[in-house]
VEXLO-876151 format. One record per atom (N, C-alpha, C): residue in one letter; atom name; residue number from 1; x, y, z. Coordinates in steps of 0.05 Angstrom, whole numbers, plus 5000, padded with zeros to 4 digits. Example, Ala and Ser with C-alpha at 12.3 -4.5 7.8 and 13.67 -1.06 7.14 Angstrom:
BEGIN
+------+------+-----+------+------+------+
: rest : atom :  nr :   xx :   yy :   zz :
+------+------+-----+------+------+------+
:    a :    N :   1 : 5264 : 4886 : 5156 :
:    a :   CA :   1 : 5246 : 4910 : 5156 :
:    a :    C :   1 : 5264 : 4934 : 5156 :
:    s :    N :   2 : 5257 : 4955 : 5142 :
:    s :   CA :   2 : 5273 : 4979 : 5143 :
:    s :    C :   2 : 5258 : 5001 : 5157 :
+------+------+-----+------+------+------+
//
This chain:
BEGIN
+------+------+-----+------+------+------+
: rest : atom :  nr :   xx :   yy :   zz :
+------+------+-----+------+------+------+
:    x :    N :   1 : 5557 : 5131 : 4947 :
:    x :   CA :   1 : 5553 : 5158 : 4955 :
:    x :    C :   1 : 5556 : 5160 : 4986 :
:    x :    N :   2 : 5546 : 5140 : 5000 :
:    x :   CA :   2 : 5547 : 5141 : 5029 :
:    x :    C :   2 : 5576 : 5140 : 5038 :
:    x :    N :   3 : 5593 : 5125 : 5024 :
:    x :   CA :   3 : 5622 : 5124 : 5031 :
:    x :    C :   3 : 5635 : 5151 : 5028 :
:    x :    N :   4 : 5627 : 5166 : 5007 :
:    x :   CA :   4 : 5639 : 5193 : 5003 :
:    x :    C :   4 : 5631 : 5211 : 5026 :
:    x :    N :   5 : 5606 : 5209 : 5036 :
:    x :   CA :   5 : 5598 : 5226 : 5059 :
:    x :    C :   5 : 5615 : 5219 : 5083 :
:    x :    N :   6 : 5619 : 5193 : 5088 :
:    x :   CA :   6 : 5634 : 5184 : 5111 :
:    x :    C :   6 : 5663 : 5194 : 5109 :
:    x :    N :   7 : 5675 : 5192 : 5085 :
:    x :   CA :   7 : 5702 : 5201 : 5081 :
:    x :    C :   7 : 5704 : 5231 : 5086 :
:    x :    N :   8 : 5685 : 5246 : 5076 :
:    x :   CA :   8 : 5685 : 5275 : 5080 :
:    x :    C :   8 : 5683 : 5282 : 5110 :
:    x :    N :   9 : 5666 : 5268 : 5124 :
:    x :   CA :   9 : 5663 : 5273 : 5152 :
:    x :    C :   9 : 5689 : 5268 : 5167 :
:    x :    N :  10 : 5703 : 5246 : 5159 :
:    x :   CA :  10 : 5729 : 5240 : 5172 :
:    x :    C :  10 : 5749 : 5262 : 5166 :
:    x :    N :  11 : 5750 : 5271 : 5142 :
:    x :   CA :  11 : 5769 : 5293 : 5134 :
:    x :    C :  11 : 5763 : 5318 : 5150 :
:    x :    N :  12 : 5738 : 5325 : 5153 :
:    x :   CA :  12 : 5731 : 5348 : 5168 :
:    x :    C :  12 : 5738 : 5345 : 5198 :
:    x :    N :  13 : 5735 : 5321 : 5208 :
:    x :   CA :  13 : 5743 : 5316 : 5236 :
:    x :    C :  13 : 5772 : 5320 : 5239 :
:    x :    N :  14 : 5788 : 5311 : 5220 :
:    x :   CA :  14 : 5817 : 5315 : 5221 :
:    x :    C :  14 : 5824 : 5344 : 5220 :
:    x :    N :  15 : 5810 : 5359 : 5203 :
:    x :   CA :  15 : 5815 : 5388 : 5202 :
:    x :    C :  15 : 5809 : 5402 : 5228 :
:    x :    N :  16 : 5788 : 5393 : 5241 :
:    x :   CA :  16 : 5780 : 5404 : 5267 :
:    x :    C :  16 : 5802 : 5399 : 5287 :
:    x :    N :  17 : 5812 : 5374 : 5287 :
:    x :   CA :  17 : 5833 : 5367 : 5306 :
:    x :    C :  17 : 5858 : 5384 : 5302 :
:    x :    N :  18 : 5865 : 5390 : 5276 :
:    x :   CA :  18 : 5888 : 5406 : 5270 :
:    x :    C :  18 : 5884 : 5435 : 5280 :
:    x :    N :  19 : 5861 : 5445 : 5275 :
:    x :   CA :  19 : 5856 : 5473 : 5285 :
:    x :    C :  19 : 5856 : 5475 : 5315 :
:    x :    N :  20 : 5846 : 5454 : 5328 :
:    x :   CA :  20 : 5848 : 5454 : 5357 :
:    x :    C :  20 : 5877 : 5454 : 5367 :
:    x :    N :  21 : 5894 : 5439 : 5353 :
:    x :   CA :  21 : 5922 : 5439 : 5359 :
:    x :    C :  21 : 5935 : 5466 : 5356 :
:    x :    N :  22 : 5926 : 5480 : 5334 :
:    x :   CA :  22 : 5936 : 5507 : 5330 :
:    x :    C :  22 : 5929 : 5526 : 5353 :
:    x :    N :  23 : 5904 : 5523 : 5363 :
:    x :   CA :  23 : 5896 : 5540 : 5385 :
:    x :    C :  23 : 5914 : 5536 : 5410 :
:    x :    N :  24 : 5923 : 5512 : 5414 :
:    x :   CA :  24 : 5939 : 5507 : 5438 :
:    x :    C :  24 : 5967 : 5520 : 5435 :
:    x :    N :  25 : 5976 : 5526 : 5411 :
:    x :   CA :  25 : 6002 : 5539 : 5407 :
:    x :    C :  25 : 6002 : 5568 : 5417 :
:    x :    N :  26 : 5980 : 5582 : 5414 :
:    x :   CA :  26 : 5977 : 5609 : 5424 :
:    x :    C :  26 : 5999 : 5627 : 5414 :
:    x :    N :  27 : 6004 : 5627 : 5388 :
:    x :   CA :  27 : 6026 : 5643 : 5376 :
:    x :    C :  27 : 6018 : 5671 : 5372 :
:    x :    N :  28 : 5994 : 5675 : 5363 :
:    x :   CA :  28 : 5986 : 5702 : 5357 :
:    x :    C :  28 : 5955 : 5704 : 5361 :
:    x :    N :  29 : 5946 : 5726 : 5371 :
:    x :   CA :  29 : 5917 : 5730 : 5376 :
:    x :    C :  29 : 5901 : 5730 : 5350 :
:    x :    N :  30 : 5912 : 5741 : 5329 :
:    x :   CA :  30 : 5898 : 5742 : 5303 :
:    x :    C :  30 : 5896 : 5713 : 5291 :
:    x :    N :  31 : 5917 : 5697 : 5294 :
:    x :   CA :  31 : 5916 : 5670 : 5285 :
:    x :    C :  31 : 5895 : 5654 : 5300 :
:    x :    N :  32 : 5894 : 5659 : 5326 :
:    x :   CA :  32 : 5875 : 5645 : 5343 :
:    x :    C :  32 : 5846 : 5652 : 5335 :
:    x :    N :  33 : 5842 : 5677 : 5329 :
:    x :   CA :  33 : 5815 : 5686 : 5321 :
:    x :    C :  33 : 5807 : 5673 : 5295 :
:    x :    N :  34 : 5825 : 5671 : 5277 :
:    x :   CA :  34 : 5819 : 5659 : 5251 :
:    x :    C :  34 : 5815 : 5629 : 5254 :
:    x :    N :  35 : 5829 : 5616 : 5272 :
:    x :   CA :  35 : 5826 : 5588 : 5278 :
:    x :    C :  35 : 5798 : 5583 : 5289 :
:    x :    N :  36 : 5790 : 5600 : 5307 :
:    x :   CA :  36 : 5763 : 5598 : 5319 :
:    x :    C :  36 : 5742 : 5600 : 5297 :
:    x :    N :  37 : 5746 : 5620 : 5279 :
:    x :   CA :  37 : 5728 : 5623 : 5256 :
:    x :    C :  37 : 5728 : 5599 : 5239 :
:    x :    N :  38 : 5751 : 5588 : 5233 :
:    x :   CA :  38 : 5753 : 5563 : 5217 :
:    x :    C :  38 : 5739 : 5540 : 5230 :
:    x :    N :  39 : 5742 : 5538 : 5256 :
:    x :   CA :  39 : 5728 : 5516 : 5270 :
:    x :    C :  39 : 5698 : 5518 : 5267 :
:    x :    N :  40 : 5687 : 5543 : 5268 :
:    x :   CA :  40 : 5659 : 5547 : 5264 :
:    x :    C :  40 : 5650 : 5538 : 5236 :
:    x :    N :  41 : 5666 : 5545 : 5216 :
:    x :   CA :  41 : 5659 : 5537 : 5189 :
:    x :    C :  41 : 5660 : 5507 : 5186 :
:    x :    N :  42 : 5680 : 5494 : 5197 :
:    x :   CA :  42 : 5682 : 5465 : 5196 :
:    x :    C :  42 : 5658 : 5452 : 5210 :
:    x :    N :  43 : 5651 : 5463 : 5233 :
:    x :   CA :  43 : 5628 : 5452 : 5248 :
:    x :    C :  43 : 5602 : 5454 : 5231 :
:    x :    N :  44 : 5599 : 5477 : 5218 :
:    x :   CA :  44 : 5575 : 5480 : 5200 :
:    x :    C :  44 : 5575 : 5459 : 5178 :
:    x :    N :  45 : 5599 : 5455 : 5166 :
:    x :   CA :  45 : 5601 : 5435 : 5144 :
:    x :    C :  45 : 5595 : 5407 : 5154 :
:    x :    N :  46 : 5605 : 5401 : 5178 :
:    x :   CA :  46 : 5600 : 5375 : 5190 :
:    x :    C :  46 : 5569 : 5371 : 5194 :
:    x :    N :  47 : 5557 : 5392 : 5204 :
:    x :   CA :  47 : 5528 : 5390 : 5209 :
:    x :    C :  47 : 5513 : 5386 : 5183 :
:    x :    N :  48 : 5521 : 5400 : 5162 :
:    x :   CA :  48 : 5508 : 5397 : 5136 :
:    x :    C :  48 : 5513 : 5369 : 5125 :
:    x :    N :  49 : 5536 : 5359 : 5130 :
:    x :   CA :  49 : 5543 : 5332 : 5120 :
:    x :    C :  49 : 5527 : 5311 : 5135 :
:    x :    N :  50 : 5523 : 5314 : 5161 :
:    x :   CA :  50 : 5507 : 5295 : 5176 :
:    x :    C :  50 : 5477 : 5296 : 5166 :
:    x :    N :  51 : 5468 : 5320 : 5161 :
:    x :   CA :  51 : 5441 : 5323 : 5150 :
:    x :    C :  51 : 5439 : 5309 : 5123 :
:    x :    N :  52 : 5459 : 5313 : 5106 :
:    x :   CA :  52 : 5459 : 5300 : 5080 :
:    x :    C :  52 : 5459 : 5269 : 5083 :
:    x :    N :  53 : 5473 : 5259 : 5102 :
:    x :   CA :  53 : 5473 : 5230 : 5107 :
:    x :    C :  53 : 5446 : 5221 : 5115 :
:    x :    N :  54 : 5432 : 5236 : 5133 :
:    x :   CA :  54 : 5405 : 5229 : 5142 :
:    x :    C :  54 : 5386 : 5230 : 5118 :
:    x :    N :  55 : 5389 : 5251 : 5102 :
:    x :   CA :  55 : 5371 : 5253 : 5078 :
:    x :    C :  55 : 5376 : 5230 : 5059 :
:    x :    N :  56 : 5401 : 5222 : 5056 :
:    x :   CA :  56 : 5408 : 5200 : 5038 :
:    x :    C :  56 : 5395 : 5174 : 5049 :
:    x :    N :  57 : 5397 : 5169 : 5074 :
:    x :   CA :  57 : 5385 : 5145 : 5086 :
:    x :    C :  57 : 5354 : 5145 : 5082 :
:    x :    N :  58 : 5342 : 5169 : 5086 :
:    x :   CA :  58 : 5313 : 5171 : 5082 :
:    x :    C :  58 : 5306 : 5165 : 5053 :
:    x :    N :  59 : 5322 : 5176 : 5034 :
:    x :   CA :  59 : 5317 : 5172 : 5006 :
:    x :    C :  59 : 5320 : 5142 : 4999 :
:    x :    N :  60 : 5340 : 5129 : 5010 :
:    x :   CA :  60 : 5343 : 5100 : 5005 :
:    x :    C :  60 : 5319 : 5084 : 5015 :
:    x :    N :  61 : 5309 : 5091 : 5038 :
:    x :   CA :  61 : 5286 : 5078 : 5050 :
:    x :    C :  61 : 5262 : 5082 : 5032 :
:    x :    N :  62 : 5257 : 5106 : 5023 :
:    x :   CA :  62 : 5235 : 5112 : 5005 :
:    x :    C :  62 : 5237 : 5097 : 4979 :
:    x :    N :  63 : 5261 : 5096 : 4969 :
:    x :   CA :  63 : 5266 : 5081 : 4944 :
:    x :    C :  63 : 5259 : 5052 : 4947 :
:    x :    N :  64 : 5265 : 5040 : 4969 :
:    x :   CA :  64 : 5258 : 5012 : 4975 :
:    x :    C :  64 : 5228 : 5009 : 4976 :
:    x :    N :  65 : 5214 : 5028 : 4989 :
:    x :   CA :  65 : 5184 : 5027 : 4990 :
:    x :    C :  65 : 5172 : 5029 : 4962 :
:    x :    N :  66 : 5183 : 5047 : 4945 :
:    x :   CA :  66 : 5172 : 5051 : 4918 :
:    x :    C :  66 : 5177 : 5026 : 4901 :
:    x :    N :  67 : 5200 : 5013 : 4904 :
:    x :   CA :  67 : 5205 : 4989 : 4890 :
:    x :    C :  67 : 5185 : 4967 : 4897 :
:    x :    N :  68 : 5179 : 4965 : 4923 :
:    x :   CA :  68 : 5159 : 4946 : 4932 :
:    x :    C :  68 : 5131 : 4952 : 4920 :
:    x :    N :  69 : 5124 : 4978 : 4919 :
:    x :   CA :  69 : 5099 : 4986 : 4907 :
:    x :    C :  69 : 5098 : 4978 : 4877 :
:    x :    N :  70 : 5120 : 4983 : 4863 :
:    x :   CA :  70 : 5121 : 4976 : 4835 :
:    x :    C :  70 : 5117 : 4946 : 4831 :
:    x :    N :  71 : 5129 : 4930 : 4849 :
:    x :   CA :  71 : 5126 : 4901 : 4848 :
:    x :    C :  71 : 5097 : 4893 : 4853 :
:    x :    N :  72 : 5084 : 4907 : 4872 :
:    x :   CA :  72 : 5055 : 4901 : 4877 :
:    x :    C :  72 : 5039 : 4907 : 4852 :
:    x :    N :  73 : 5044 : 4930 : 4839 :
:    x :   CA :  73 : 5029 : 4937 : 4815 :
:    x :    C :  73 : 5033 : 4917 : 4793 :
:    x :    N :  74 : 5058 : 4907 : 4790 :
:    x :   CA :  74 : 5064 : 4887 : 4769 :
:    x :    C :  74 : 5048 : 4861 : 4775 :
:    x :    N :  75 : 5048 : 4853 : 4801 :
:    x :   CA :  75 : 5034 : 4829 : 4809 :
:    x :    C :  75 : 5004 : 4833 : 4804 :
:    x :    N :  76 : 4993 : 4856 : 4811 :
:    x :   CA :  76 : 4964 : 4861 : 4807 :
:    x :    C :  76 : 4958 : 4860 : 4777 :
:    x :    N :  77 : 4975 : 4871 : 4760 :
:    x :   CA :  77 : 4970 : 4871 : 4731 :
:    x :    C :  77 : 4968 : 4842 : 4721 :
:    x :    N :  78 : 4985 : 4824 : 4732 :
:    x :   CA :  78 : 4984 : 4796 : 4724 :
:    x :    C :  78 : 4958 : 4783 : 4735 :
:    x :    N :  79 : 4951 : 4790 : 4760 :
:    x :   CA :  79 : 4927 : 4778 : 4772 :
:    x :    C :  79 : 4902 : 4788 : 4758 :
:    x :    N :  80 : 4902 : 4813 : 4749 :
:    x :   CA :  80 : 4878 : 4824 : 4735 :
:    x :    C :  80 : 4872 : 4808 : 4709 :
:    x :    N :  81 : 4893 : 4797 : 4697 :
:    x :   CA :  81 : 4889 : 4782 : 4672 :
:    x :    C :  81 : 4872 : 4757 : 4676 :
:    x :    N :  82 : 4870 : 4748 : 4701 :
:    x :   CA :  82 : 4855 : 4724 : 4707 :
:    x :    C :  82 : 4824 : 4728 : 4707 :
:    x :    N :  83 : 4815 : 4753 : 4705 :
:    x :   CA :  83 : 4787 : 4759 : 4709 :
:    x :    C :  83 : 4776 : 4773 : 4684 :
:    x :    N :  84 : 4749 : 4770 : 4681 :
:    x :   CA :  84 : 4735 : 4784 : 4659 :
:    x :    C :  84 : 4709 : 4794 : 4670 :
:    x :    N :  85 : 4697 : 4814 : 4657 :
:    x :   CA :  85 : 4671 : 4824 : 4665 :
:    x :    C :  85 : 4650 : 4803 : 4662 :
:    x :    N :  86 : 4632 : 4802 : 4681 :
:    x :   CA :  86 : 4610 : 4782 : 4680 :
:    x :    C :  86 : 4585 : 4796 : 4690 :
:    x :    N :  87 : 4562 : 4792 : 4677 :
:    x :   CA :  87 : 4537 : 4804 : 4685 :
:    x :    C :  87 : 4522 : 4785 : 4703 :
:    x :    N :  88 : 4515 : 4795 : 4727 :
:    x :   CA :  88 : 4500 : 4779 : 4746 :
:    x :    C :  88 : 4470 : 4782 : 4741 :
:    x :    N :  89 : 4461 : 4806 : 4740 :
:    x :   CA :  89 : 4433 : 4812 : 4735 :
:    x :    C :  89 : 4433 : 4836 : 4716 :
:    x :    N :  90 : 4410 : 4842 : 4706 :
:    x :   CA :  90 : 4409 : 4864 : 4687 :
:    x :    C :  90 : 4421 : 4889 : 4699 :
:    x :    N :  91 : 4442 : 4899 : 4687 :
:    x :   CA :  91 : 4455 : 4923 : 4697 :
:    x :    C :  91 : 4476 : 4919 : 4718 :
:    x :    N :  92 : 4480 : 4895 : 4728 :
:    x :   CA :  92 : 4499 : 4889 : 4749 :
:    x :    C :  92 : 4522 : 4874 : 4737 :
:    x :    N :  93 : 4546 : 4886 : 4738 :
:    x :   CA :  93 : 4570 : 4872 : 4728 :
:    x :    C :  93 : 4591 : 4870 : 4750 :
:    x :    N :  94 : 4605 : 4848 : 4749 :
:    x :   CA :  94 : 4627 : 4843 : 4768 :
:    x :    C :  94 : 4650 : 4830 : 4751 :
:    x :    N :  95 : 4672 : 4824 : 4764 :
:    x :   CA :  95 : 4693 : 4810 : 4751 :
:    x :    C :  95 : 4693 : 4781 : 4761 :
:    x :    N :  96 : 4692 : 4762 : 4742 :
:    x :   CA :  96 : 4692 : 4734 : 4748 :
:    x :    C :  96 : 4718 : 4721 : 4738 :
:    x :    N :  97 : 4728 : 4702 : 4753 :
:    x :   CA :  97 : 4752 : 4688 : 4745 :
:    x :    C :  97 : 4746 : 4674 : 4718 :
:    x :    N :  98 : 4765 : 4676 : 4700 :
:    x :   CA :  98 : 4762 : 4662 : 4674 :
:    x :    C :  98 : 4764 : 4632 : 4678 :
:    x :    N :  99 : 4747 : 4617 : 4665 :
:    x :   CA :  99 : 4748 : 4587 : 4669 :
:    x :    C :  99 : 4775 : 4575 : 4664 :
:    x :    N : 100 : 4789 : 4585 : 4644 :
:    x :   CA : 100 : 4815 : 4573 : 4637 :
:    x :    C : 100 : 4837 : 4582 : 4657 :
:    x :    N : 101 : 4831 : 4602 : 4674 :
:    x :   CA : 101 : 4851 : 4612 : 4693 :
:    x :    C : 101 : 4843 : 4604 : 4722 :
:    x :    N : 102 : 4822 : 4589 : 4725 :
:    x :   CA : 102 : 4811 : 4583 : 4751 :
:    x :    C : 102 : 4828 : 4563 : 4767 :
:    x :    N : 103 : 4839 : 4544 : 4754 :
:    x :   CA : 103 : 4855 : 4524 : 4768 :
:    x :    C : 103 : 4838 : 4508 : 4787 :
:    x :    N : 104 : 4847 : 4505 : 4812 :
:    x :   CA : 104 : 4833 : 4490 : 4833 :
:    x :    C : 104 : 4814 : 4508 : 4849 :
:    x :    N : 105 : 4814 : 4534 : 4843 :
:    x :   CA : 105 : 4797 : 4553 : 4858 :
:    x :    C : 105 : 4768 : 4549 : 4850 :
:    x :    N : 106 : 4749 : 4554 : 4868 :
:    x :   CA : 106 : 4721 : 4554 : 4861 :
:    x :    C : 106 : 4715 : 4579 : 4844 :
:    x :    N : 107 : 4693 : 4578 : 4829 :
:    x :   CA : 107 : 4685 : 4602 : 4814 :
:    x :    C : 107 : 4679 : 4624 : 4834 :
:    x :    N : 108 : 4689 : 4648 : 4828 :
:    x :   CA : 108 : 4684 : 4670 : 4847 :
:    x :    C : 108 : 4684 : 4696 : 4831 :
:    x :    N : 109 : 4672 : 4716 : 4843 :
:    x :   CA : 109 : 4671 : 4743 : 4831 :
:    x :    C : 109 : 4685 : 4763 : 4848 :
:    x :    N : 110 : 4695 : 4784 : 4835 :
:    x :   CA : 110 : 4709 : 4806 : 4849 :
:    x :    C : 110 : 4692 : 4831 : 4847 :
:    x :    N : 111 : 4694 : 4847 : 4867 :
:    x :   CA : 111 : 4680 : 4873 : 4868 :
:    x :    C : 111 : 4693 : 4891 : 4846 :
:    x :    N : 112 : 4676 : 4902 : 4828 :
:    x :   CA : 112 : 4688 : 4919 : 4807 :
:    x :    C : 112 : 4700 : 4945 : 4818 :
:    x :    N : 113 : 4689 : 4956 : 4839 :
:    x :   CA : 113 : 4700 : 4981 : 4851 :
:    x :    C : 113 : 4728 : 4975 : 4861 :
:    x :    N : 114 : 4731 : 4955 : 4877 :
:    x :   CA : 114 : 4757 : 4948 : 4888 :
:    x :    C : 114 : 4777 : 4940 : 4866 :
:    x :    N : 115 : 4767 : 4925 : 4847 :
:    x :   CA : 115 : 4784 : 4917 : 4824 :
:    x :    C : 115 : 4797 : 4941 : 4811 :
:    x :    N : 116 : 4781 : 4962 : 4806 :
:    x :   CA : 116 : 4791 : 4986 : 4794 :
:    x :    C : 116 : 4812 : 5000 : 4811 :
:    x :    N : 117 : 4811 : 4995 : 4838 :
:    x :   CA : 117 : 4830 : 5007 : 4856 :
:    x :    C : 117 : 4853 : 4989 : 4863 :
:    x :    N : 118 : 4855 : 4966 : 4848 :
:    x :   CA : 118 : 4878 : 4948 : 4852 :
:    x :    C : 118 : 4875 : 4930 : 4876 :
:    x :    N : 119 : 4851 : 4925 : 4885 :
:    x :   CA : 119 : 4846 : 4909 : 4909 :
:    x :    C : 119 : 4829 : 4884 : 4900 :
:    x :    N : 120 : 4837 : 4861 : 4909 :
:    x :   CA : 120 : 4822 : 4837 : 4903 :
:    x :    C : 120 : 4803 : 4831 : 4926 :
:    x :    N : 121 : 4777 : 4837 : 4922 :
:    x :   CA : 121 : 4757 : 4832 : 4943 :
:    x :    C : 121 : 4737 : 4812 : 4931 :
:    x :    N : 122 : 4736 : 4788 : 4942 :
:    x :   CA : 122 : 4718 : 4767 : 4932 :
:    x :    C : 122 : 4691 : 4772 : 4944 :
:    x :    N : 123 : 4671 : 4774 : 4927 :
:    x :   CA : 123 : 4643 : 4780 : 4936 :
:    x :    C : 123 : 4632 : 4756 : 4951 :
:    x :    N : 124 : 4616 : 4763 : 4971 :
:    x :   CA : 124 : 4603 : 4743 : 4989 :
:    x :    C : 124 : 4573 : 4745 : 4988 :
:    x :    N : 125 : 4559 : 4722 : 4992 :
:    x :   CA : 125 : 4530 : 4723 : 4992 :
:    x :    C : 125 : 4521 : 4742 : 5014 :
:    x :    N : 126 : 4499 : 4756 : 5008 :
:    x :   CA : 126 : 4490 : 4777 : 5027 :
:    x :    C : 126 : 4461 : 4772 : 5036 :
:    x :    N : 127 : 4444 : 4762 : 5018 :
:    x :   CA : 127 : 4416 : 4759 : 5025 :
:    x :    C : 127 : 4398 : 4769 : 5003 :
:    x :    N : 128 : 4374 : 4777 : 5010 :
:    x :   CA : 128 : 4354 : 4786 : 4991 :
:    x :    C : 128 : 4353 : 4817 : 4992 :
:    x :    N : 129 : 4356 : 4829 : 4969 :
:    x :   CA : 129 : 4353 : 4858 : 4966 :
:    x :    C : 129 : 4335 : 4865 : 4943 :
:    x :    N : 130 : 4314 : 4880 : 4947 :
:    x :   CA : 130 : 4296 : 4888 : 4925 :
:    x :    C : 130 : 4286 : 4864 : 4909 :
:    x :    N : 131 : 4281 : 4842 : 4922 :
:    x :   CA : 131 : 4271 : 4818 : 4908 :
:    x :    C : 131 : 4292 : 4802 : 4893 :
:    x :    N : 132 : 4318 : 4809 : 4897 :
:    x :   CA : 132 : 4340 : 4795 : 4884 :
:    x :    C : 132 : 4358 : 4783 : 4905 :
:    x :    N : 133 : 4370 : 4760 : 4898 :
:    x :   CA : 133 : 4393 : 4751 : 4914 :
:    x :    C : 133 : 4415 : 4772 : 4911 :
:    x :    N : 134 : 4432 : 4775 : 4930 :
:    x :   CA : 134 : 4453 : 4795 : 4928 :
:    x :    C : 134 : 4479 : 4785 : 4940 :
:    x :    N : 135 : 4500 : 4799 : 4932 :
:    x :   CA : 135 : 4527 : 4794 : 4942 :
:    x :    C : 135 : 4538 : 4820 : 4952 :
:    x :    N : 136 : 4557 : 4819 : 4970 :
:    x :   CA : 136 : 4569 : 4844 : 4981 :
:    x :    C : 136 : 4599 : 4842 : 4981 :
:    x :    N : 137 : 4612 : 4865 : 4980 :
:    x :   CA : 137 : 4641 : 4866 : 4981 :
:    x :    C : 137 : 4649 : 4866 : 5010 :
:    x :    N : 138 : 4668 : 4849 : 5018 :
:    x :   CA : 138 : 4677 : 4848 : 5046 :
:    x :    C : 138 : 4697 : 4869 : 5053 :
:    x :    N : 139 : 4706 : 4885 : 5034 :
:    x :   CA : 139 : 4726 : 4906 : 5039 :
:    x :    C : 139 : 4713 : 4928 : 5056 :
:    x :    N : 140 : 4724 : 4933 : 5080 :
:    x :   CA : 140 : 4712 : 4953 : 5097 :
:    x :    C : 140 : 4712 : 4981 : 5085 :
:    x :    N : 141 : 4728 : 4986 : 5065 :
:    x :   CA : 141 : 4729 : 5012 : 5052 :
:    x :    C : 141 : 4708 : 5014 : 5029 :
:    x :    N : 142 : 4695 : 4992 : 5023 :
:    x :   CA : 142 : 4676 : 4992 : 5001 :
:    x :    C : 142 : 4648 : 4984 : 5009 :
:    x :    N : 143 : 4645 : 4958 : 5017 :
:    x :   CA : 143 : 4619 : 4947 : 5026 :
:    x :    C : 143 : 4596 : 4950 : 5006 :
:    x :    N : 144 : 4603 : 4951 : 4980 :
:    x :   CA : 144 : 4582 : 4953 : 4959 :
:    x :    C : 144 : 4566 : 4927 : 4959 :
:    x :    N : 145 : 4540 : 4930 : 4951 :
:    x :   CA : 145 : 4522 : 4908 : 4949 :
:    x :    C : 145 : 4513 : 4906 : 4919 :
:    x :    N : 146 : 4513 : 4881 : 4908 :
:    x :   CA : 146 : 4507 : 4877 : 4880 :
:    x :    C : 146 : 4484 : 4857 : 4878 :
:    x :    N : 147 : 4464 : 4864 : 4861 :
:    x :   CA : 147 : 4441 : 4847 : 4857 :
:    x :    C : 147 : 4449 : 4824 : 4838 :
:    x :    N : 148 : 4438 : 4800 : 4844 :
:    x :   CA : 148 : 4442 : 4777 : 4827 :
:    x :    C : 148 : 4416 : 4770 : 4815 :
:    x :    N : 149 : 4411 : 4744 : 4811 :
:    x :   CA : 149 : 4386 : 4735 : 4799 :
:    x :    C : 149 : 4362 : 4742 : 4817 :
:    x :    N : 150 : 4339 : 4745 : 4804 :
:    x :   CA : 150 : 4315 : 4752 : 4818 :
:    x :    C : 150 : 4307 : 4728 : 4835 :
:    x :    N : 151 : 4297 : 4734 : 4859 :
:    x :   CA : 151 : 4289 : 4712 : 4877 :
:    x :    C : 151 : 4265 : 4698 : 4865 :
:    x :    N : 152 : 4266 : 4671 : 4866 :
:    x :   CA : 152 : 4243 : 4656 : 4856 :
:    x :    C : 152 : 4219 : 4662 : 4874 :
:    x :    N : 153 : 4196 : 4666 : 4861 :
:    x :   CA : 153 : 4172 : 4674 : 4875 :
:    x :    C : 153 : 4162 : 4650 : 4892 :
:    x :    N : 154 : 4158 : 4655 : 4916 :
:    x :   CA : 154 : 4148 : 4634 : 4934 :
:    x :    C : 154 : 4118 : 4632 : 4931 :
:    x :    N : 155 : 4108 : 4609 : 4923 :
:    x :   CA : 155 : 4080 : 4604 : 4921 :
:    x :    C : 155 : 4071 : 4593 : 4948 :
:    x :    N : 156 : 4051 : 4606 : 4961 :
:    x :   CA : 156 : 4043 : 4596 : 4987 :
:    x :    C : 156 : 4032 : 4568 : 4985 :
:    x :    N : 157 : 4039 : 4552 : 5004 :
:    x :   CA : 157 : 4029 : 4525 : 5005 :
:    x :    C : 157 : 4001 : 4525 : 5017 :
:    x :    N : 158 : 3984 : 4508 : 5006 :
:    x :   CA : 158 : 3957 : 4507 : 5018 :
:    x :    C : 158 : 3960 : 4495 : 5046 :
:    x :    N : 159 : 3941 : 4501 : 5064 :
:    x :   CA : 159 : 3943 : 4490 : 5091 :
:    x :    C : 159 : 3939 : 4459 : 5089 :
:    x :    N : 160 : 3952 : 4445 : 5108 :
:    x :   CA : 160 : 3949 : 4416 : 5108 :
:    x :    C : 160 : 3920 : 4408 : 5112 :
:    x :    N : 161 : 3912 : 4385 : 5102 :
:    x :   CA : 161 : 3884 : 4377 : 5106 :
:    x :    C : 161 : 3878 : 4374 : 5136 :
:    x :    N : 162 : 3854 : 4380 : 5143 :
:    x :   CA : 162 : 3846 : 4379 : 5171 :
:    x :    C : 162 : 3847 : 4350 : 5181 :
:    x :    N : 163 : 3855 : 4346 : 5205 :
:    x :   CA : 163 : 3856 : 4320 : 5216 :
:    x :    C : 163 : 3830 : 4313 : 5232 :
:    x :    N : 164 : 3814 : 4334 : 5233 :
:    x :   CA : 164 : 3788 : 4329 : 5247 :
:    x :    C : 164 : 3767 : 4320 : 5226 :
:    x :    N : 165 : 3767 : 4295 : 5221 :
:    x :   CA : 165 : 3748 : 4285 : 5201 :
:    x :    C : 165 : 3723 : 4276 : 5216 :
:    x :    N : 166 : 3702 : 4289 : 5210 :
:    x :   CA : 166 : 3676 : 4282 : 5222 :
:    x :    C : 166 : 3660 : 4266 : 5202 :
:    x :    N : 167 : 3652 : 4244 : 5209 :
:    x :   CA : 167 : 3636 : 4227 : 5190 :
:    x :    C : 167 : 3608 : 4229 : 5194 :
+------+------+-----+------+------+------+
//
């Protein structure tokens, strides 16, 4: 299609050159007026043709971007198959890598919010929240916190025996 645009532009350029040659002949004022009018039409067509070429280039670029997005979606669909829902604590679910799909990777969990949006965000330890160990999503657009197992209750240690032994 791009070749056709280029060929049309060349043909219009040739027509413009011919009409310019006609103007130099100065045979008749009416012919000259019509030639000037024809030149205007040809110039308009050339301008439209150049715009069409620019639009075509833009469309080709967008097509390339969309193909890359489709490829990303296909890759994400394959990657999603490696994970399954896993319950961390009562009511808290994340996606955990399936044992048979783990390979050499350590066991890890993904943020369910990001997972649904096609983003692989590996959860990281966060600390203690509401008496539970917790993990957080490192994605700056998410930052969700998920509760894990309940923190083991710390039993206070009795004070050490006194070293001041009086006999």
